[in-house]
FIDREN-971546 format. One line per field, with one value per residue: residue in one letter; z, x, y of N, C-alpha, C in turn. Coordinates in Angstrom, 3 decimals. Layout:
// residues N
resn <- A, ...
nw <- Z, ...
nu <- X, ...
nv <- Y, ...
caw <- Z, ...
cau <- X, ...
cav <- Y, ...
cw <- Z, ...
cu <- X, ...
cv <- Y, ...
//
This chain:
// residues 72
resn <- X, X, X, X, X, X, X, X, X, X, X, X, X, X, X, X, X, X, X, X, X, X, X, X, X, X, X, X, X, X, X, X, X, X, X, X, X, X, X, X, X, X, X, X, X, X, X, X, X, X, X, X, X, X, X, X, X, X, X, X, X, X, X, X, X, X, X, X, X, X, X, X
nw <- 1.624, 2.287, 4.027, 5.717, 7.628, 8.714, 7.376, 4.772, 5.752, 6.040, 3.382, 2.211, 3.511, 2.727, -0.205, 0.336, 1.136, -0.910, -2.507, -4.369, -5.465, -4.743, -4.344, -4.680, -3.615, -2.934, -1.804, 1.106, 1.833, 1.731, 3.771, 5.721, 5.967, 6.368, 9.083, 10.538, 10.444, 12.074, 14.410, 14.796, 15.165, 15.665, 14.344, 11.940, 11.351, 10.802, 8.907, 6.675, 6.423, 4.696, 2.415, 2.024, 1.604, -0.872, -2.901, -5.616, -6.633, -6.400, -5.257, -4.159, -2.257, -0.720, 0.343, 1.726, 3.696, 5.038, 6.372, 7.767, 9.380, 10.882, 12.313, 14.124
nu <- -159.016, -161.632, -161.758, -160.269, -157.331, -155.876, -156.625, -155.616, -152.562, -152.517, -152.658, -150.316, -148.199, -148.608, -147.814, -145.303, -144.064, -144.113, -142.081, -142.854, -142.706, -140.227, -137.727, -138.727, -140.065, -142.405, -144.176, -142.745, -143.585, -146.494, -146.781, -145.937, -147.746, -150.089, -149.171, -149.370, -151.563, -152.594, -151.293, -149.291, -146.353, -143.804, -143.186, -144.142, -142.308, -139.852, -140.737, -140.997, -138.501, -136.918, -138.463, -138.201, -135.173, -135.027, -136.673, -136.743, -137.497, -137.859, -139.777, -141.754, -139.896, -139.879, -142.444, -142.306, -140.196, -141.269, -143.306, -141.889, -140.575, -143.072, -143.259, -141.487
nv <- -52.255, -52.038, -54.613, -53.665, -52.984, -55.113, -57.441, -56.315, -56.199, -59.454, -59.891, -58.839, -59.554, -62.290, -62.168, -61.119, -63.380, -65.051, -63.842, -61.886, -58.795, -58.437, -56.477, -53.839, -50.949, -50.665, -52.930, -53.016, -50.172, -50.280, -52.512, -50.847, -48.723, -50.084, -51.171, -49.146, -47.935, -49.911, -49.284, -49.833, -48.521, -48.792, -51.006, -50.461, -48.115, -49.581, -50.927, -48.929, -48.083, -49.782, -49.399, -46.649, -46.909, -48.312, -46.667, -44.976, -42.691, -39.311, -37.740, -39.834, -40.811, -38.461, -38.398, -40.853, -40.142, -38.618, -39.688, -41.763, -39.796, -38.527, -41.037, -41.108
caw <- 2.481, 2.946, 5.048, 7.428, 7.816, 8.996, 6.059, 4.415, 6.226, 5.551, 1.890, 1.998, 4.102, 1.642, -1.229, 0.701, 1.425, -1.726, -3.055, -5.098, -5.798, -4.454, -4.756, -4.931, -2.538, -3.121, -0.956, 2.586, 1.817, 1.805, 5.122, 6.532, 5.984, 7.215, 10.508, 11.110, 10.641, 13.096, 15.801, 15.473, 14.981, 15.468, 13.335, 10.860, 10.987, 10.222, 7.289, 5.966, 6.411, 3.492, 1.191, 1.409, 0.801, -2.445, -3.716, -6.676, -7.120, -5.194, -4.653, -3.182, -1.103, 0.245, 0.872, 2.585, 4.474, 5.811, 7.140, 8.957, 10.523, 11.548, 13.325, 15.268
cau <- -159.457, -163.169, -161.836, -159.727, -155.829, -155.445, -156.713, -154.561, -151.205, -152.449, -152.364, -149.077, -147.389, -148.942, -147.274, -144.030, -143.704, -143.916, -141.033, -143.467, -142.186, -139.216, -136.965, -139.617, -140.328, -144.164, -144.623, -142.618, -144.317, -148.018, -146.760, -145.801, -149.134, -150.976, -149.061, -149.529, -153.218, -152.939, -150.800, -148.201, -145.807, -142.385, -142.945, -144.470, -140.975, -139.408, -140.970, -140.920, -137.229, -136.382, -139.146, -137.375, -134.061, -135.738, -137.681, -135.844, -138.130, -137.462, -141.256, -142.340, -138.761, -140.253, -143.359, -141.781, -139.656, -142.411, -143.974, -140.772, -140.420, -144.046, -143.554, -140.032
cav <- -51.597, -52.237, -55.476, -53.179, -53.158, -56.553, -58.131, -55.861, -56.844, -60.167, -60.182, -58.244, -60.277, -63.410, -61.618, -61.114, -65.078, -65.457, -63.154, -61.259, -57.499, -58.335, -55.300, -52.706, -50.224, -50.718, -53.805, -52.326, -48.719, -51.046, -52.863, -49.654, -48.027, -51.025, -51.264, -47.378, -47.781, -50.802, -48.217, -50.576, -47.499, -49.098, -52.035, -49.633, -47.792, -50.851, -51.644, -47.945, -47.942, -50.462, -48.907, -45.381, -47.148, -48.680, -45.786, -43.960, -41.512, -38.467, -37.320, -40.797, -40.619, -37.609, -38.747, -41.892, -39.880, -37.693, -41.137, -42.171, -38.872, -38.892, -42.306, -41.172
cw <- 3.161, 3.834, 6.156, 7.056, 8.208, 8.097, 4.894, 4.177, 5.872, 4.196, 1.612, 2.370, 3.140, 0.008, -1.238, 0.706, -0.112, -3.022, -4.204, -4.910, -4.603, -5.123, -5.061, -3.913, -2.255, -1.800, 0.727, 2.697, 2.327, 3.014, 6.073, 6.808, 6.480, 8.591, 10.938, 11.323, 11.924, 14.751, 15.946, 14.894, 14.576, 14.418, 11.968, 10.417, 10.437, 8.963, 6.506, 5.396, 4.895, 2.431, 0.904, 1.152, -0.509, -2.921, -4.103, -7.150, -5.758, -4.753, -3.623, -1.978, -0.231, 0.928, 2.273, 3.814, 5.500, 6.876, 8.193, 9.928, 11.396, 12.685, 14.486, 16.090
cu <- -160.442, -162.807, -160.940, -158.214, -154.933, -155.429, -155.349, -153.061, -151.461, -151.890, -150.792, -148.365, -147.381, -147.829, -145.495, -143.217, -143.374, -142.568, -141.420, -143.207, -141.243, -138.142, -137.426, -139.771, -141.999, -144.672, -144.032, -143.466, -145.791, -147.692, -146.735, -147.039, -150.032, -150.637, -149.269, -150.916, -153.522, -152.481, -149.871, -146.889, -144.516, -142.285, -143.343, -143.314, -140.242, -139.505, -141.043, -139.423, -136.270, -136.983, -138.836, -135.846, -134.299, -136.163, -136.450, -136.448, -138.457, -139.121, -141.577, -141.432, -139.218, -141.168, -143.188, -141.073, -140.120, -142.940, -143.333, -140.767, -141.619, -144.004, -142.199, -140.185
cv <- -52.012, -53.611, -54.727, -53.343, -54.371, -57.195, -57.487, -56.302, -58.247, -60.732, -59.461, -59.149, -61.758, -63.502, -61.668, -62.590, -65.609, -64.976, -62.246, -59.647, -57.141, -57.251, -53.797, -52.500, -50.348, -51.643, -53.357, -50.876, -49.633, -51.408, -51.592, -49.189, -49.121, -51.060, -49.957, -47.412, -48.812, -50.163, -49.109, -49.555, -47.829, -50.129, -51.257, -48.671, -48.624, -51.038, -50.375, -47.582, -48.551, -49.620, -47.682, -45.953, -47.739, -48.013, -44.961, -43.045, -40.402, -38.116, -38.436, -40.968, -39.534, -37.898, -40.110, -41.450, -38.859, -38.833, -41.212, -41.085, -38.727, -39.891, -42.337, -40.526
//
């Protein structure tokens, strides 16, 4: 985060392009957070929905759901 959400998003996109963390909710969740911080709310919601679907932890799902709801 010291370099800003743009740089964070670039790192996330690089990980995704290599297939790293495929099947994990963490990558789309972080992507959604970076997009939210950039004010790209529609894109953020689109990133958070797969994170929500992949997440198996009830507490984390609740946090993700709240973020999705806030962007709706």
